[in-house]
A tleap script that builds the chain and sets N, CA, C and O, in Angstrom:
source leaprc.protein.ff14SB
mol = sequence {
  NMET ALA ARG GLY GLU GLU PHE GLN GLN LEU
  VAL LYS ASP ILE ALA MET HIE VAL ALA ALA
  ALA GLU PRO ARG PHE VAL SER ARG ASP GLN
  VAL ALA ALA ALA ASP LEU ASP LYS GLU ARG
  GLU ILE ALA ARG ALA GLN ALA LYS ASN ASP
  PRO LYS ASN ALA ASN LYS PRO ASP GLN VAL
  ILE ASP LYS ILE VAL GLU GLY ARG LEU ASN
  LYS PHE TYR GLU GLU ASN VAL LEU LEU ASP
  GLN PRO PHE VAL LYS ASP PRO ALA LYS THR
  VAL ALA GLU LEU VAL ILE ASP LYS VAL ALA
  LYS THR GLY GLU LYS ILE THR ILE ARG ARG
  PHE THR ARG TYR LYS MET GLY GLU GLY LEU
  GLU LYS ARG ASP GLU ASP PHE GLY ASN GLU
  VAL ALA SER LEU ILE CSER
}
set mol.1.N position { -44.569 12.254 -69.069 }
set mol.1.CA position { -44.883 12.377 -67.565 }
set mol.1.C position { -45.228 10.960 -67.071 }
set mol.1.O position { -44.809 10.538 -65.992 }
set mol.2.N position { -46.341 9.931 -68.257 }
set mol.2.CA position { -46.930 9.193 -67.980 }
set mol.2.C position { -46.153 7.880 -67.273 }
set mol.2.O position { -46.547 7.124 -66.385 }
set mol.3.N position { -44.841 7.913 -68.052 }
set mol.3.CA position { -43.898 6.603 -67.580 }
set mol.3.C position { -42.902 7.435 -66.671 }
set mol.3.O position { -41.925 6.831 -66.228 }
set mol.4.N position { -43.037 8.495 -66.425 }
set mol.4.CA position { -42.167 8.949 -64.840 }
set mol.4.C position { -42.401 8.213 -63.593 }
set mol.4.O position { -43.464 7.696 -63.249 }
set mol.5.N position { -41.257 8.225 -62.937 }
set mol.5.CA position { -41.618 7.356 -61.700 }
set mol.5.C position { -42.450 8.236 -60.605 }
set mol.5.O position { -42.724 7.563 -59.611 }
set mol.6.N position { -42.927 9.613 -60.554 }
set mol.6.CA position { -43.331 10.131 -60.021 }
set mol.6.C position { -45.200 9.619 -59.981 }
set mol.6.O position { -46.086 9.299 -59.188 }
set mol.7.N position { -44.887 9.880 -61.761 }
set mol.7.CA position { -46.449 9.526 -62.209 }
set mol.7.C position { -47.004 8.131 -61.713 }
set mol.7.O position { -48.169 7.985 -61.343 }
set mol.8.N position { -45.918 6.964 -61.741 }
set mol.8.CA position { -46.280 5.568 -61.839 }
set mol.8.C position { -46.278 5.451 -60.226 }
set mol.8.O position { -46.945 4.510 -59.795 }
set mol.9.N position { -45.518 6.406 -59.103 }
set mol.9.CA position { -46.062 5.533 -58.168 }
set mol.9.C position { -47.015 6.653 -57.551 }
set mol.9.O position { -47.231 6.552 -56.344 }
set mol.10.N position { -47.516 7.543 -58.131 }
set mol.10.CA position { -49.066 7.928 -58.170 }
set mol.10.C position { -49.872 7.095 -57.899 }
set mol.10.O position { -50.465 6.812 -56.857 }
set mol.11.N position { -49.880 6.550 -59.263 }
set mol.11.CA position { -51.002 5.545 -59.799 }
set mol.11.C position { -51.086 4.658 -59.245 }
set mol.11.O position { -52.242 4.247 -59.136 }
set mol.12.N position { -50.146 3.946 -58.669 }
set mol.12.CA position { -49.762 2.347 -57.473 }
set mol.12.C position { -50.703 2.959 -56.146 }
set mol.12.O position { -51.608 2.276 -55.666 }
set mol.13.N position { -50.353 4.378 -55.608 }
set mol.13.CA position { -50.719 5.032 -54.313 }
set mol.13.C position { -52.189 5.022 -54.463 }
set mol.13.O position { -52.953 4.718 -53.547 }
set mol.14.N position { -52.562 5.370 -55.664 }
set mol.14.CA position { -54.138 5.734 -55.627 }
set mol.14.C position { -54.833 4.207 -56.073 }
set mol.14.O position { -55.852 3.948 -55.432 }
set mol.15.N position { -54.483 3.341 -56.919 }
set mol.15.CA position { -54.690 1.998 -57.013 }
set mol.15.C position { -55.074 1.643 -55.580 }
set mol.15.O position { -56.248 1.742 -55.220 }
set mol.16.N position { -54.099 1.225 -54.742 }
set mol.16.CA position { -53.686 1.131 -53.485 }
set mol.16.C position { -55.039 1.429 -52.318 }
set mol.16.O position { -55.638 0.802 -51.443 }
set mol.17.N position { -55.058 2.805 -52.949 }
set mol.17.CA position { -56.119 3.636 -52.075 }
set mol.17.C position { -57.294 3.088 -52.413 }
set mol.17.O position { -57.899 2.606 -51.456 }
set mol.18.N position { -57.855 2.995 -53.533 }
set mol.18.CA position { -58.998 2.324 -54.058 }
set mol.18.C position { -59.610 1.034 -53.444 }
set mol.18.O position { -60.718 0.725 -53.004 }
set mol.19.N position { -58.780 0.605 -53.554 }
set mol.19.CA position { -58.626 -0.902 -53.084 }
set mol.19.C position { -58.632 -0.970 -51.465 }
set mol.19.O position { -59.263 -1.915 -50.992 }
set mol.20.N position { -58.162 -0.303 -50.785 }
set mol.20.CA position { -58.526 -0.372 -49.437 }
set mol.20.C position { -59.878 0.561 -48.956 }
set mol.20.O position { -60.736 0.099 -48.204 }
set mol.21.N position { -59.922 1.755 -49.435 }
set mol.21.CA position { -60.827 3.055 -48.933 }
set mol.21.C position { -62.441 2.374 -49.540 }
set mol.21.O position { -63.390 2.439 -48.758 }
set mol.22.N position { -62.647 1.775 -50.870 }
set mol.22.CA position { -63.457 1.138 -51.484 }
set mol.22.C position { -64.381 2.265 -51.957 }
set mol.22.O position { -65.590 2.074 -51.825 }
set mol.23.N position { -63.942 3.453 -52.509 }
set mol.23.CA position { -64.508 4.868 -52.821 }
set mol.23.C position { -65.817 4.085 -54.160 }
set mol.23.O position { -65.631 2.984 -54.678 }
set mol.24.N position { -66.945 4.915 -54.437 }
set mol.24.CA position { -67.913 4.650 -55.064 }
set mol.24.C position { -67.976 5.594 -56.014 }
set mol.24.O position { -68.590 5.388 -57.061 }
set mol.25.N position { -67.283 6.858 -55.732 }
set mol.25.CA position { -67.643 7.779 -57.046 }
set mol.25.C position { -65.800 8.881 -56.979 }
set mol.25.O position { -65.214 9.169 -55.936 }
set mol.26.N position { -65.509 9.108 -57.869 }
set mol.26.CA position { -64.351 9.734 -58.359 }
set mol.26.C position { -64.481 11.038 -57.559 }
set mol.26.O position { -63.975 11.126 -56.440 }
set mol.27.N position { -65.269 12.220 -58.217 }
set mol.27.CA position { -65.682 13.328 -57.615 }
set mol.27.C position { -67.115 13.542 -57.029 }
set mol.27.O position { -68.037 12.744 -57.201 }
set mol.28.N position { -67.210 14.791 -56.264 }
set mol.28.CA position { -68.789 14.961 -55.739 }
set mol.28.C position { -69.625 14.910 -56.959 }
set mol.28.O position { -70.598 14.168 -57.092 }
set mol.29.N position { -69.164 15.784 -57.881 }
set mol.29.CA position { -70.273 16.105 -58.967 }
set mol.29.C position { -70.654 14.629 -59.566 }
set mol.29.O position { -71.709 14.650 -60.200 }
set mol.30.N position { -70.019 13.371 -59.496 }
set mol.30.CA position { -70.871 12.348 -59.766 }
set mol.30.C position { -71.502 11.626 -59.224 }
set mol.30.O position { -71.726 10.478 -59.608 }
set mol.31.N position { -71.977 12.196 -58.101 }
set mol.31.CA position { -72.735 11.729 -57.236 }
set mol.31.C position { -73.957 12.175 -57.497 }
set mol.31.O position { -74.295 13.359 -57.496 }
set mol.32.N position { -74.986 10.762 -57.842 }
set mol.32.CA position { -76.382 11.386 -58.502 }
set mol.32.C position { -77.431 12.008 -57.500 }
set mol.32.O position { -77.731 11.412 -56.465 }
set mol.33.N position { -77.960 13.184 -57.833 }
set mol.33.CA position { -78.491 13.934 -57.403 }
set mol.33.C position { -79.825 13.060 -56.263 }
set mol.33.O position { -80.165 13.560 -55.191 }
set mol.34.N position { -80.443 11.632 -56.837 }
set mol.34.CA position { -81.484 10.991 -56.220 }
set mol.34.C position { -80.104 10.391 -54.867 }
set mol.34.O position { -80.650 10.442 -53.765 }
set mol.35.N position { -79.103 10.056 -54.774 }
set mol.35.CA position { -78.525 9.586 -53.906 }
set mol.35.C position { -78.302 10.555 -52.755 }
set mol.35.O position { -78.302 10.218 -51.571 }
set mol.36.N position { -78.075 12.033 -53.299 }
set mol.36.CA position { -77.539 12.874 -52.367 }
set mol.36.C position { -78.967 12.915 -51.455 }
set mol.36.O position { -79.017 12.482 -50.304 }
set mol.37.N position { -80.198 13.552 -52.218 }
set mol.37.CA position { -81.843 13.455 -51.696 }
set mol.37.C position { -81.740 12.406 -50.480 }
set mol.37.O position { -81.892 12.862 -49.347 }
set mol.38.N position { -81.464 10.873 -50.659 }
set mol.38.CA position { -81.765 10.001 -50.003 }
set mol.38.C position { -80.954 10.368 -48.675 }
set mol.38.O position { -81.533 10.710 -47.644 }
set mol.39.N position { -79.477 10.261 -48.795 }
set mol.39.CA position { -78.367 10.798 -47.637 }
set mol.39.C position { -79.209 11.975 -46.714 }
set mol.39.O position { -79.282 11.941 -45.486 }
set mol.40.N position { -79.812 13.000 -47.572 }
set mol.40.CA position { -80.275 14.516 -46.864 }
set mol.40.C position { -81.397 13.816 -46.045 }
set mol.40.O position { -81.708 14.036 -44.874 }
set mol.41.N position { -81.900 12.988 -46.857 }
set mol.41.CA position { -83.490 12.820 -45.923 }
set mol.41.C position { -83.100 11.880 -44.858 }
set mol.41.O position { -83.414 12.260 -43.730 }
set mol.42.N position { -82.415 10.602 -44.944 }
set mol.42.CA position { -81.890 10.006 -43.784 }
set mol.42.C position { -81.038 10.994 -42.858 }
set mol.42.O position { -81.162 10.806 -41.648 }
set mol.43.N position { -80.441 11.718 -43.150 }
set mol.43.CA position { -79.497 12.498 -42.121 }
set mol.43.C position { -80.295 13.493 -41.422 }
set mol.43.O position { -79.909 13.987 -40.363 }
set mol.44.N position { -81.575 13.854 -42.070 }
set mol.44.CA position { -82.526 15.003 -41.520 }
set mol.44.C position { -83.617 14.329 -40.378 }
set mol.44.O position { -84.163 14.895 -39.430 }
set mol.45.N position { -83.701 13.217 -40.732 }
set mol.45.CA position { -84.737 12.174 -39.714 }
set mol.45.C position { -83.940 11.619 -38.862 }
set mol.45.O position { -84.471 11.028 -37.922 }
set mol.46.N position { -82.305 11.657 -38.957 }
set mol.46.CA position { -81.730 11.089 -37.633 }
set mol.46.C position { -81.333 12.287 -36.838 }
set mol.46.O position { -80.970 12.094 -35.677 }
set mol.47.N position { -81.354 13.454 -37.297 }
set mol.47.CA position { -81.156 14.719 -36.763 }
set mol.47.C position { -82.236 14.996 -36.025 }
set mol.47.O position { -82.057 15.267 -34.838 }
set mol.48.N position { -83.582 14.986 -36.574 }
set mol.48.CA position { -84.944 15.156 -35.840 }
set mol.48.C position { -85.257 14.092 -34.948 }
set mol.48.O position { -86.108 14.392 -34.111 }
set mol.49.N position { -84.772 12.845 -34.886 }
set mol.49.CA position { -85.412 11.864 -33.861 }
set mol.49.C position { -84.213 11.863 -32.707 }
set mol.49.O position { -84.491 11.396 -31.603 }
set mol.50.N position { -83.193 12.263 -32.900 }
set mol.50.CA position { -81.907 12.569 -31.764 }
set mol.50.C position { -82.772 13.602 -31.065 }
set mol.50.O position { -83.184 14.604 -31.650 }
set mol.51.N position { -83.092 13.262 -29.505 }
set mol.51.CA position { -83.530 13.854 -28.499 }
set mol.51.C position { -82.534 14.963 -28.227 }
set mol.51.O position { -82.976 15.824 -27.467 }
set mol.52.N position { -81.104 15.181 -28.729 }
set mol.52.CA position { -80.300 16.292 -27.802 }
set mol.52.C position { -81.011 17.440 -28.906 }
set mol.52.O position { -81.074 18.622 -28.571 }
set mol.53.N position { -81.525 16.984 -30.218 }
set mol.53.CA position { -81.612 18.389 -31.230 }
set mol.53.C position { -83.335 18.594 -31.054 }
set mol.53.O position { -83.990 19.194 -31.907 }
set mol.54.N position { -83.852 18.091 -30.004 }
set mol.54.CA position { -85.258 18.279 -29.817 }
set mol.54.C position { -85.825 19.947 -30.168 }
set mol.54.O position { -86.728 20.238 -30.954 }
set mol.55.N position { -85.026 20.870 -29.360 }
set mol.55.CA position { -85.640 22.284 -29.463 }
set mol.55.C position { -84.703 22.975 -30.325 }
set mol.55.O position { -84.579 24.199 -30.359 }
set mol.56.N position { -84.122 22.240 -30.941 }
set mol.56.CA position { -83.124 22.809 -32.172 }
set mol.56.C position { -83.642 23.642 -33.306 }
set mol.56.O position { -84.419 22.989 -34.003 }
set mol.57.N position { -83.442 25.017 -33.762 }
set mol.57.CA position { -84.180 25.779 -34.553 }
set mol.57.C position { -83.761 24.654 -35.916 }
set mol.57.O position { -82.924 23.756 -35.815 }
set mol.58.N position { -84.533 24.954 -37.116 }
set mol.58.CA position { -84.538 24.257 -38.503 }
set mol.58.C position { -82.986 24.818 -39.004 }
set mol.58.O position { -82.267 23.976 -39.543 }
set mol.59.N position { -82.650 25.701 -38.901 }
set mol.59.CA position { -80.987 25.931 -38.984 }
set mol.59.C position { -80.322 25.477 -38.589 }
set mol.59.O position { -79.307 25.494 -39.286 }
set mol.60.N position { -80.221 24.969 -37.723 }
set mol.60.CA position { -79.303 24.118 -36.924 }
set mol.60.C position { -79.344 22.639 -37.042 }
set mol.60.O position { -78.618 21.803 -36.501 }
set mol.61.N position { -80.499 22.461 -37.989 }
set mol.61.CA position { -80.597 21.109 -37.897 }
set mol.61.C position { -79.874 20.848 -39.607 }
set mol.61.O position { -79.121 19.936 -39.949 }
set mol.62.N position { -80.392 21.941 -40.420 }
set mol.62.CA position { -79.629 21.902 -41.701 }
set mol.62.C position { -78.099 22.023 -41.565 }
set mol.62.O position { -77.585 21.685 -42.631 }
set mol.63.N position { -77.270 22.346 -40.731 }
set mol.63.CA position { -76.040 22.519 -40.527 }
set mol.63.C position { -75.350 21.024 -40.306 }
set mol.63.O position { -74.321 20.588 -40.822 }
set mol.64.N position { -76.460 20.239 -39.158 }
set mol.64.CA position { -75.869 19.013 -38.873 }
set mol.64.C position { -76.127 18.031 -40.146 }
set mol.64.O position { -75.269 17.173 -40.356 }
set mol.65.N position { -77.110 18.095 -40.896 }
set mol.65.CA position { -77.645 17.527 -41.850 }
set mol.65.C position { -76.310 17.559 -43.316 }
set mol.65.O position { -76.074 16.671 -44.135 }
set mol.66.N position { -75.632 19.014 -43.161 }
set mol.66.CA position { -74.744 19.270 -44.427 }
set mol.66.C position { -73.243 18.793 -43.838 }
set mol.66.O position { -72.201 18.509 -44.429 }
set mol.67.N position { -73.566 18.827 -42.525 }
set mol.67.CA position { -71.993 17.961 -41.759 }
set mol.67.C position { -72.038 16.264 -42.188 }
set mol.67.O position { -71.137 15.466 -42.443 }
set mol.68.N position { -73.186 16.165 -42.146 }
set mol.68.CA position { -73.660 14.765 -42.539 }
set mol.68.C position { -73.070 14.184 -43.954 }
set mol.68.O position { -72.454 13.190 -44.337 }
set mol.69.N position { -73.583 15.314 -44.472 }
set mol.69.CA position { -73.504 14.965 -46.312 }
set mol.69.C position { -72.188 15.006 -46.353 }
set mol.69.O position { -71.612 14.102 -46.958 }
set mol.70.N position { -71.375 16.123 -45.684 }
set mol.70.CA position { -69.655 16.181 -45.933 }
set mol.70.C position { -69.185 14.671 -45.436 }
set mol.70.O position { -68.405 14.016 -46.127 }
set mol.71.N position { -69.693 14.189 -44.243 }
set mol.71.CA position { -69.321 12.275 -43.947 }
set mol.71.C position { -69.213 12.035 -44.877 }
set mol.71.O position { -68.119 12.013 -45.440 }
set mol.72.N position { -70.498 11.709 -45.511 }
set mol.72.CA position { -70.922 10.843 -46.520 }
set mol.72.C position { -69.725 10.953 -47.972 }
set mol.72.O position { -69.049 10.046 -48.457 }
set mol.73.N position { -69.800 12.274 -48.339 }
set mol.73.CA position { -68.536 12.796 -49.462 }
set mol.73.C position { -67.657 11.847 -48.974 }
set mol.73.O position { -67.550 10.758 -49.538 }
set mol.74.N position { -66.921 12.178 -47.847 }
set mol.74.CA position { -65.601 12.011 -47.200 }
set mol.74.C position { -65.166 10.185 -47.259 }
set mol.74.O position { -64.066 9.708 -47.538 }
set mol.75.N position { -66.581 9.366 -46.856 }
set mol.75.CA position { -66.610 7.915 -46.831 }
set mol.75.C position { -66.679 7.617 -48.416 }
set mol.75.O position { -65.906 6.704 -48.706 }
set mol.76.N position { -67.274 8.047 -49.344 }
set mol.76.CA position { -67.872 7.341 -50.745 }
set mol.76.C position { -66.885 8.119 -51.848 }
set mol.76.O position { -66.496 7.339 -52.718 }
set mol.77.N position { -66.386 9.511 -52.004 }
set mol.77.CA position { -66.029 10.099 -53.221 }
set mol.77.C position { -64.431 10.107 -52.951 }
set mol.77.O position { -63.880 10.610 -51.972 }
set mol.78.N position { -63.950 9.590 -53.790 }
set mol.78.CA position { -62.286 9.163 -53.896 }
set mol.78.C position { -61.574 10.518 -53.337 }
set mol.78.O position { -61.135 10.633 -52.193 }
set mol.79.N position { -61.543 11.329 -54.153 }
set mol.79.CA position { -61.039 12.833 -54.117 }
set mol.79.C position { -61.041 13.594 -52.188 }
set mol.79.O position { -60.320 14.389 -51.586 }
set mol.80.N position { -62.163 12.853 -51.870 }
set mol.80.CA position { -62.739 13.716 -50.747 }
set mol.80.C position { -61.962 12.720 -49.741 }
set mol.80.O position { -61.728 13.221 -48.641 }
set mol.81.N position { -61.705 11.941 -49.855 }
set mol.81.CA position { -61.076 10.669 -48.884 }
set mol.81.C position { -59.961 10.930 -48.314 }
set mol.81.O position { -59.144 11.517 -49.023 }
set mol.82.N position { -59.659 10.686 -47.258 }
set mol.82.CA position { -58.220 11.054 -46.389 }
set mol.82.C position { -57.370 9.609 -46.811 }
set mol.82.O position { -57.773 8.458 -46.646 }
set mol.83.N position { -55.980 10.085 -47.446 }
set mol.83.CA position { -55.469 9.329 -48.257 }
set mol.83.C position { -54.838 8.417 -47.466 }
set mol.83.O position { -53.969 8.824 -46.696 }
set mol.84.N position { -55.199 6.895 -47.527 }
set mol.84.CA position { -54.863 6.161 -46.673 }
set mol.84.C position { -53.006 5.884 -46.186 }
set mol.84.O position { -52.702 5.399 -45.096 }
set mol.85.N position { -52.084 6.261 -47.123 }
set mol.85.CA position { -50.947 6.307 -46.430 }
set mol.85.C position { -50.634 7.728 -45.690 }
set mol.85.O position { -49.706 7.896 -44.898 }
set mol.86.N position { -51.426 8.561 -46.028 }
set mol.86.CA position { -51.108 9.942 -45.101 }
set mol.86.C position { -52.767 10.355 -44.729 }
set mol.86.O position { -53.354 11.260 -45.321 }
set mol.87.N position { -53.341 9.589 -43.733 }
set mol.87.CA position { -54.649 10.414 -43.340 }
set mol.87.C position { -54.762 12.068 -43.206 }
set mol.87.O position { -55.852 12.631 -43.105 }
set mol.88.N position { -53.468 12.781 -43.221 }
set mol.88.CA position { -53.758 14.024 -43.220 }
set mol.88.C position { -53.913 14.862 -44.281 }
set mol.88.O position { -54.345 16.011 -44.189 }
set mol.89.N position { -53.564 14.308 -45.311 }
set mol.89.CA position { -54.304 14.894 -46.658 }
set mol.89.C position { -55.212 14.075 -47.241 }
set mol.89.O position { -55.212 12.872 -46.979 }
set mol.90.N position { -56.092 14.624 -48.097 }
set mol.90.CA position { -57.316 14.175 -49.183 }
set mol.90.C position { -56.520 13.638 -49.934 }
set mol.90.O position { -55.369 14.060 -50.037 }
set mol.91.N position { -56.955 12.633 -50.590 }
set mol.91.CA position { -56.488 12.051 -52.171 }
set mol.91.C position { -56.388 13.553 -52.982 }
set mol.91.O position { -55.263 13.918 -53.322 }
set mol.92.N position { -57.269 14.208 -53.216 }
set mol.92.CA position { -57.455 15.591 -54.165 }
set mol.92.C position { -56.236 15.913 -53.686 }
set mol.92.O position { -55.405 15.689 -54.567 }
set mol.93.N position { -55.584 16.465 -52.397 }
set mol.93.CA position { -54.369 17.222 -52.037 }
set mol.93.C position { -52.895 16.170 -52.539 }
set mol.93.O position { -51.759 16.511 -52.869 }
set mol.94.N position { -53.331 15.240 -52.453 }
set mol.94.CA position { -52.198 14.109 -52.732 }
set mol.94.C position { -51.622 14.364 -54.385 }
set mol.94.O position { -50.463 14.513 -54.772 }
set mol.95.N position { -52.845 14.349 -55.130 }
set mol.95.CA position { -53.052 14.904 -56.861 }
set mol.95.C position { -52.220 16.466 -56.888 }
set mol.95.O position { -51.245 16.908 -57.496 }
set mol.96.N position { -53.094 16.954 -55.976 }
set mol.96.CA position { -52.417 18.436 -56.210 }
set mol.96.C position { -50.848 18.869 -55.855 }
set mol.96.O position { -50.196 19.789 -56.349 }
set mol.97.N position { -50.505 18.030 -54.968 }
set mol.97.CA position { -48.978 18.042 -54.886 }
set mol.97.C position { -48.108 17.806 -55.678 }
set mol.97.O position { -47.051 18.428 -55.783 }
set mol.98.N position { -48.615 16.482 -56.595 }
set mol.98.CA position { -47.946 15.811 -57.303 }
set mol.98.C position { -47.664 16.731 -58.879 }
set mol.98.O position { -46.637 16.823 -59.553 }
set mol.99.N position { -48.979 17.294 -59.077 }
set mol.99.CA position { -49.277 18.649 -60.135 }
set mol.99.C position { -48.248 19.581 -59.874 }
set mol.99.O position { -47.656 20.042 -60.850 }
set mol.100.N position { -47.871 20.003 -58.561 }
set mol.100.CA position { -47.145 21.360 -58.464 }
set mol.100.C position { -45.561 20.731 -58.263 }
set mol.100.O position { -44.586 21.481 -58.301 }
set mol.101.N position { -45.441 19.311 -58.052 }
set mol.101.CA position { -44.186 18.855 -57.992 }
set mol.101.C position { -43.441 18.629 -59.582 }
set mol.101.O position { -42.309 18.888 -59.991 }
set mol.102.N position { -44.752 17.972 -60.294 }
set mol.102.CA position { -44.127 17.695 -61.804 }
set mol.102.C position { -44.414 18.659 -62.763 }
set mol.102.O position { -43.705 18.691 -63.770 }
set mol.103.N position { -45.311 19.438 -62.634 }
set mol.103.CA position { -45.191 20.372 -63.292 }
set mol.103.C position { -46.674 20.115 -64.543 }
set mol.103.O position { -47.225 20.976 -65.229 }
set mol.104.N position { -46.971 18.618 -64.460 }
set mol.104.CA position { -47.938 18.267 -65.425 }
set mol.104.C position { -49.540 18.157 -64.659 }
set mol.104.O position { -49.884 17.974 -63.491 }
set mol.105.N position { -50.199 18.340 -65.777 }
set mol.105.CA position { -51.632 18.480 -65.283 }
set mol.105.C position { -52.217 16.912 -64.938 }
set mol.105.O position { -51.621 15.996 -65.504 }
set mol.106.N position { -53.177 16.612 -64.178 }
set mol.106.CA position { -53.331 15.256 -63.517 }
set mol.106.C position { -54.767 15.316 -63.025 }
set mol.106.O position { -55.290 15.980 -62.130 }
set mol.107.N position { -55.274 14.363 -63.936 }
set mol.107.CA position { -56.751 14.476 -63.499 }
set mol.107.C position { -57.381 12.676 -63.652 }
set mol.107.O position { -57.178 11.923 -64.605 }
set mol.108.N position { -58.086 12.406 -62.510 }
set mol.108.CA position { -58.432 11.369 -62.302 }
set mol.108.C position { -59.941 11.266 -62.720 }
set mol.108.O position { -60.797 11.765 -61.989 }
set mol.109.N position { -60.339 10.514 -64.088 }
set mol.109.CA position { -61.398 10.652 -64.305 }
set mol.109.C position { -62.318 9.324 -64.011 }
set mol.109.O position { -63.543 9.441 -63.994 }
set mol.110.N position { -61.847 8.383 -63.840 }
set mol.110.CA position { -62.383 7.137 -63.454 }
set mol.110.C position { -61.614 6.122 -63.099 }
set mol.110.O position { -60.414 6.144 -63.372 }
set mol.111.N position { -62.130 5.182 -62.502 }
set mol.111.CA position { -61.673 4.151 -61.638 }
set mol.111.C position { -62.514 2.860 -61.577 }
set mol.111.O position { -63.703 3.046 -61.318 }
set mol.112.N position { -61.999 1.202 -61.826 }
set mol.112.CA position { -62.589 0.397 -61.912 }
set mol.112.C position { -62.236 -0.369 -60.404 }
set mol.112.O position { -61.087 -0.429 -59.966 }
set mol.113.N position { -63.113 -0.789 -59.883 }
set mol.113.CA position { -62.525 -1.641 -58.473 }
set mol.113.C position { -63.164 -2.956 -58.463 }
set mol.113.O position { -64.359 -3.049 -58.183 }
set mol.114.N position { -62.508 -3.901 -58.726 }
set mol.114.CA position { -62.968 -5.527 -58.167 }
set mol.114.C position { -62.892 -5.817 -57.046 }
set mol.114.O position { -61.899 -5.411 -56.442 }
set mol.115.N position { -63.797 -6.547 -56.392 }
set mol.115.CA position { -63.939 -7.205 -55.137 }
set mol.115.C position { -64.426 -8.547 -55.459 }
set mol.115.O position { -65.462 -8.919 -56.010 }
set mol.116.N position { -63.221 -9.310 -54.882 }
set mol.116.CA position { -63.743 -10.794 -54.815 }
set mol.116.C position { -64.932 -11.503 -54.520 }
set mol.116.O position { -65.097 -11.882 -53.361 }
set mol.117.N position { -66.009 -11.804 -55.605 }
set mol.117.CA position { -67.050 -12.638 -54.906 }
set mol.117.C position { -68.399 -11.637 -54.996 }
set mol.117.O position { -69.560 -11.987 -54.779 }
set mol.118.N position { -67.988 -10.459 -55.331 }
set mol.118.CA position { -68.797 -9.595 -55.678 }
set mol.118.C position { -69.479 -9.817 -56.707 }
set mol.118.O position { -68.840 -10.079 -57.726 }
set mol.119.N position { -71.422 -9.778 -56.810 }
set mol.119.CA position { -71.752 -9.932 -57.748 }
set mol.119.C position { -72.272 -11.358 -57.911 }
set mol.119.O position { -73.293 -11.588 -58.560 }
set mol.120.N position { -71.427 -12.486 -57.204 }
set mol.120.CA position { -71.926 -13.529 -57.159 }
set mol.120.C position { -73.202 -14.048 -56.111 }
set mol.120.O position { -73.404 -13.557 -55.001 }
set mol.121.N position { -73.879 -14.979 -56.633 }
set mol.121.CA position { -75.105 -15.070 -55.957 }
set mol.121.C position { -74.819 -16.626 -55.308 }
set mol.121.O position { -74.327 -17.609 -55.863 }
set mol.122.N position { -75.255 -16.481 -54.099 }
set mol.122.CA position { -75.099 -17.508 -53.393 }
set mol.122.C position { -76.411 -18.375 -53.495 }
set mol.122.O position { -77.563 -18.004 -53.271 }
set mol.123.N position { -75.802 -20.066 -54.026 }
set mol.123.CA position { -76.485 -20.663 -54.100 }
set mol.123.C position { -77.737 -21.385 -52.926 }
set mol.123.O position { -77.183 -21.758 -51.892 }
set mol.124.N position { -79.054 -21.590 -52.933 }
set mol.124.CA position { -79.756 -21.961 -51.977 }
set mol.124.C position { -80.016 -23.232 -52.202 }
set mol.124.O position { -81.160 -23.530 -51.858 }
set mol.125.N position { -79.571 -23.856 -52.522 }
set mol.125.CA position { -79.779 -25.200 -52.940 }
set mol.125.C position { -79.945 -26.293 -51.554 }
set mol.125.O position { -79.369 -26.122 -50.479 }
set mol.126.N position { -80.493 -26.966 -51.748 }
set mol.126.CA position { -79.932 -28.332 -50.371 }
set mol.126.C position { -79.489 -29.699 -51.125 }
set mol.126.O position { -79.874 -30.650 -51.806 }
set mol.127.N position { -78.362 -29.058 -50.471 }
set mol.127.CA position { -77.451 -30.562 -51.080 }
set mol.127.C position { -77.866 -31.925 -50.538 }
set mol.127.O position { -77.595 -32.886 -51.258 }
set mol.128.N position { -78.319 -32.094 -49.686 }
set mol.128.CA position { -79.165 -33.537 -49.302 }
set mol.128.C position { -80.322 -33.685 -50.193 }
set mol.128.O position { -80.491 -34.833 -50.604 }
set mol.129.N position { -81.202 -32.749 -50.608 }
set mol.129.CA position { -82.285 -32.915 -51.440 }
set mol.129.C position { -81.425 -33.319 -53.017 }
set mol.129.O position { -81.867 -34.197 -53.757 }
set mol.130.N position { -80.329 -32.627 -53.303 }
set mol.130.CA position { -79.516 -32.650 -54.584 }
set mol.130.C position { -79.310 -34.407 -54.520 }
set mol.130.O position { -79.951 -35.309 -55.060 }
set mol.131.N position { -78.294 -34.419 -53.741 }
set mol.131.CA position { -77.908 -36.176 -53.672 }
set mol.131.C position { -79.023 -37.140 -53.732 }
set mol.131.O position { -78.867 -38.242 -54.258 }
set mol.132.N position { -80.143 -36.764 -53.214 }
set mol.132.CA position { -81.268 -37.915 -53.080 }
set mol.132.C position { -82.218 -38.054 -54.407 }
set mol.132.O position { -82.799 -39.082 -54.754 }
set mol.133.N position { -82.245 -36.641 -55.145 }
set mol.133.CA position { -82.665 -36.915 -56.483 }
set mol.133.C position { -81.627 -37.315 -57.488 }
set mol.133.O position { -81.984 -37.471 -58.656 }
set mol.134.N position { -80.082 -37.539 -57.063 }
set mol.134.CA position { -79.774 -38.294 -58.049 }
set mol.134.C position { -79.922 -39.859 -57.702 }
set mol.134.O position { -79.903 -40.672 -58.626 }
set mol.135.N position { -80.047 -40.214 -56.574 }
set mol.135.CA position { -80.125 -41.701 -56.275 }
set mol.135.C position { -81.222 -42.205 -56.804 }
set mol.135.O position { -81.058 -43.315 -57.309 }
set mol.136.N position { -82.752 -41.570 -56.883 }
set mol.136.CA position { -83.832 -41.902 -56.994 }
set mol.136.C position { -84.039 -42.350 -58.734 }
set mol.136.O position { -85.128 -42.751 -59.143 }
savepdb mol mol.pdb
quit
């Protein structure tokens, strides 16, 4: 299967998607509890500070927070993201379609994404002072 044309196309499609959509996690269970708590706290604060929600009960605020967490997953979790070539389906649905078509078990366990310039620190030296120090 790994050498099959269907599988190779799936790998290329997912690699292109990772490059374009910049997911941070493969699946929801890889999101750290601390990250979720932070997102939940931010969403709750935003919902409570919104004048439209001033008189809404806590269970409505909770629903708003859960909706925002689902949006967080959709933006940051590979399997929850809309597939770039067909936004009507998620990456997870794309994989499920390939599994149904090929009969093989396919699991995305990890990915590595490189971004040009990421991790490089910008030098904050003054070029004029550097030249002056070389002259003296």
